[in-house]
Every structure is written in C-alpha cells, then in structure tokens.
N, C-alpha and C positions, 0 to 999 in steps of 0.2 A: 525525518526528525524523530528522535527518541524521547518519549515521555515516561516519567516514573512517578509513583506515589508510594509513600511509606510512612506508616505510623511507627515512629522510632521508640516511643515509650521512654522518653528522656534523652534529649540530644547530648547532654553532658555525659551520660553513661555510654552512649552509643556512637559518639563522634568518630572513634577509630574505625568502626564498622561502616559508617556513612562514607568516610573518605576512601575506604577500601572499595565500597560499592561504586563510587564515582570513578575511581581509577579503573576498575574492571569493566564496567559497562558503558562508560562515557555517555550518560544521558544528556540530552540538551536542556531539558526542563524537568525539574523535580519538585513535587509537592510533598512537604513533610507535615506530619501531625504529631501532637502530643510532645512538643519540644520540651515542655516543663521548665522553661527559663524565661526570665524577663528580657526585654530588649537589650538592656545593658550587658547581660551575660551571654547573649547570642554570639557564637563563634564566627563572626563575619570575616575576620582576618584569616583564620585557618581555611575557610571555604574559598576566599579570594586566592590564596596560595595554590589551592587545588584547581583554580581556573573558573570559579563561579561567583557571579554577583548574586546577592540575596536580599530579600525583604522578609521581615518577620513581624508577627503580631503575637506578643506574649504577655502573660500575666503573673509569671512566677512558678509556683509549684505545680500548677495544674494546666492542662490543655496547652495552647500555644500552637500556631501554624506558621508555615514559611513556604516561600517559593524560591527556588534556586534556578538560575539561568546561566548557561555557558557564557563566559565573558565575550562580549561583542555582539550577542544576539539583541541586546537592548532589553532593559527591564525598567518599566516606569508606570506612571499613572496608577499608583498603588492606592487601594482602598482597604482599610482594615475595619472589620465589623460588617454585619449584615443587617440591613433595615428589617425591622420586625422581630429580631431575636430578643428574648426576654432577659438574658443575662450577658450583656455585651462585655462585661468585665472578665468573662471566662476565655475570651480570645479564641474563637472557634472558626473564624472565616477571614481569609485575606485574598484579595484578587489584584491582578496587575496585567499590564499589556506586555507580551513577549513575542517577538518575531511575527508580528501581524495577527496574533491571537489574543483573545481575552481569556486569562487563565485564573482559576480559583483553587485554593487549597482549603478543604473543609474537614472539620472534625465534629461530627454530630454527637450530641450528648447521649449517654448510654440509656437513660430512661429509668433505670433502676427497677421499678416494679410497675406492672400494668395498673392503670387507674390512679397512680400517685401523681403528686404535683410535678415531679420530675418527668414523668411520662407525658403529661400535658405539655410541658416545655419542649420535649422532644418533637412532638407532633407539630407544635407551633414553629419550631425551627425548620422542620422539613417543609412546611407551608411557606415559610419565608424564602427558602431556597427556590421553590417553584416560582414564586413571584419575581425573584431576582433574575432567574434564567429567562423567564418570559420577556423581561425588559430587554434582554440581549438577543432574543430570537432573530435569526437571520445574520448574526455576526459569527465570525470564526470563534468558537467557544469551546473551552475544555474545563470541566469541573471534575476534580479528583480528590480522593481522600477516604477517610474512614466514616462511612455512613451509619454504622451500627445497625444495619438492617440486612437480613438475609433475604434476598429478593424472592427466592422460591424454596420449596422444600428440599430440592436437590442441592441447595446451597447450605444445608445443615446436615451434619453427620448422622443425627438421629432425630427426625422431626418429633417423634413421640416424646422424647425427653424434654422438649421445649414447649409443650402444650401449656398455655397459661403464662408463659414467660415473655419477656420483651424480645425484640429483634425479629420476631416472626409473625406478629399479629397482623390481622387484616388492615387495621388502621395505619400501621407503619408501612406496610407494603403498598397500600393504595396511595399513600403520599409519596413514596419513592417513585411509583409509576407516574405520578403527576409531575414530578421533577423532570422526568424524561419527556413527557408529552408537552409540557409547557415550553420547554426549550428546544424541542425537536432533537433530543439527544439520544445517543446510542450507547449501550453498555458494551464497551470495546471487547472485554474478555468473552462475553457471551456471543458476540457477533463472530469472533474468530473460532470459538470453541462451542458450537451450539449444543453439543451432546455430552460434554465432559463434566465431571464432578471434581472440582478442585477447591481448595480453601486458601484463605489468606490470613486467618487467625486461628491460633490454638492456645488453649489454656495452659499456663505453666505447670499446672498440677497433674500428678498421676500419669506422666508420660503421654499426655494427649497428642503431642506432635508425632511421636514415633508410632502411636496407635492409629493415626489418621483421623482423630476426633476433632474436627475443626469446623469453621464457618467461613463462608465467603461474604465478607462485609466491607471490603475495600474495593473501590471502583475507579476506573477512568471512564468518564462520560464525555463523549465528543459529539459535536454537531454533525449532522448528516453529510455535509460536504467534506469534512475532514474524515469521516468514517469511510467514505468511498476510497480513500487512499490508505486505509488501514492495512498494513502488511503483516503484523504480528502482534500478539498480546500474550504475555507469559508471566508466571509467578516465580520469583527468584527464591525458591525454597531453601537454598543453601544458607541464606542470611537469617533463617530461623534457627540455624544450628550454630555450634561453636560457643565461644566464650561470651557470656553476657548478651545473649540474643534478645531482641525485642520479641514480644508475643505475636507480632505481625511479620509477614514476609513482604518484601517490595513487589509491587505489580508494575509491569513495564508494557509499553505499547510503542510500536513504530508506525509512523504515519508519513504520508507523502507531503508534497509541498502544500502549504496553506493556500486555499483558493482565494483568488483576488475578489 
C-alpha cells in the first residue's frame, strides 16, 4: 500500500499538480495539508473522477487538511479537529479509518516566534497530538503531514542560521519525540534512510530549492507493526519544480499489508 503526504499550499492553485501526482504515482492514501479552502470549495468531484474518495476539514483562506483514499478502500469514521487544540477554527487535524488503519492528516501551526503566544499554541498542539496517539496505541495507526519541526540538526540546511528560531528548539523537538513515543510510532523516512540528509520544504525566495537550502519538516509516522512492512520512503522532489509549485514536496511511503 502506498501512502503519501503533501502540504500543497492552496489546493485551488495546485489541483492540476495534485491530479498529476495521483496519476503518476497511484498512491492508495494521501494526506493533504494547507488546502486553503472551505468545505464547500473542496474539489471532491474532480478527485472522484481521478478515482479517490475524500474527507476534508477546512476553514477558508488558511490551513485546511484532507485525506484521500482510492475508491473502494473504504473511508469513514471521520473526526475533524483535535481534542486539546487551542484554535479549532484553524482546521489543522482530520482523521479517518481507511483499509483497516486509523489515518490522520495534520498541519501543525508554524509558531512564528519563540516565546510568543503562537509558539505556546504550537507546543500545546504537539502535546495534544501526543495524547491523541497515546489513545490509539496498539492500533494500526498512521499520522502524516507538516509538523513544522525539524527533528534533528541534519534535517536543517544550516543549523547555525536557525539558532533562536522556531522549528529547531529543544521544546519543539522534545514534543515531537513524545508524539513518537506515546504512539509507538516510527519516522518512516528516517527508518529507510538512516544516514541521508534530504528536505521536504524550501523557501520560495532566493533560489533556495536549487541551492539545496531546505528543511525536513514533513513526516509519515507509522506504528511499529506497519513499520515492519515498510519497503520504501521517498521525497518526490520533481513536484517542487515546474509551474506554480508548492514550497513542499510530497513524501511517499510503501508499506505491506496492515497487520490484523
């Protein structure tokens, strides 16, 4: 089974690229973030024509998350919103049951500045994720999306340039590790590529993508039984190129059968 996650930075602007990605890679389950549309504007009909059922949690101009599942896999038991999040109106979490798994798409808030109210909200959101995954521990679980946390210094193109900034603080990284430990989850990319340095996000400015100046802030986290069947995990860098690219590239993982 192929899983994918992608912060599309506006589904309205990026829908042709999303449809291209679905046609080229044929993922079974896709988690989207930053759709930037409300539920009424979500392109469910276009996705259905491409062979995908979808659920969406959107609030309009900002944030917005979705789960796509290949038609016939089954997509249900949807829950929009995360218990404990401070700004539920921002639409940053959606979960559903797909093909015997509990799957969530997440878009963690940026945090803006360390020690700001937005940073406190970010830490609280990460804590809420940890509590949520703890409740599902032992179940076939996949959490994927944009966490806005670079897990280690090697996930940052220049750690010295980020000293005192968000995404790399001990507070954020500690909470990210708590998400993993509370849910017995595995970072799929790092499991498959223990020694590589690759990124999933590059600033639009100053040619950062072509200069290799990025961050690894998008993750597919899978429970340990699913991780045992993990065959591949890769970053579709070509989708950061071309006309109107998102500032993120899709992350893909291929797993075996979901354990009973």
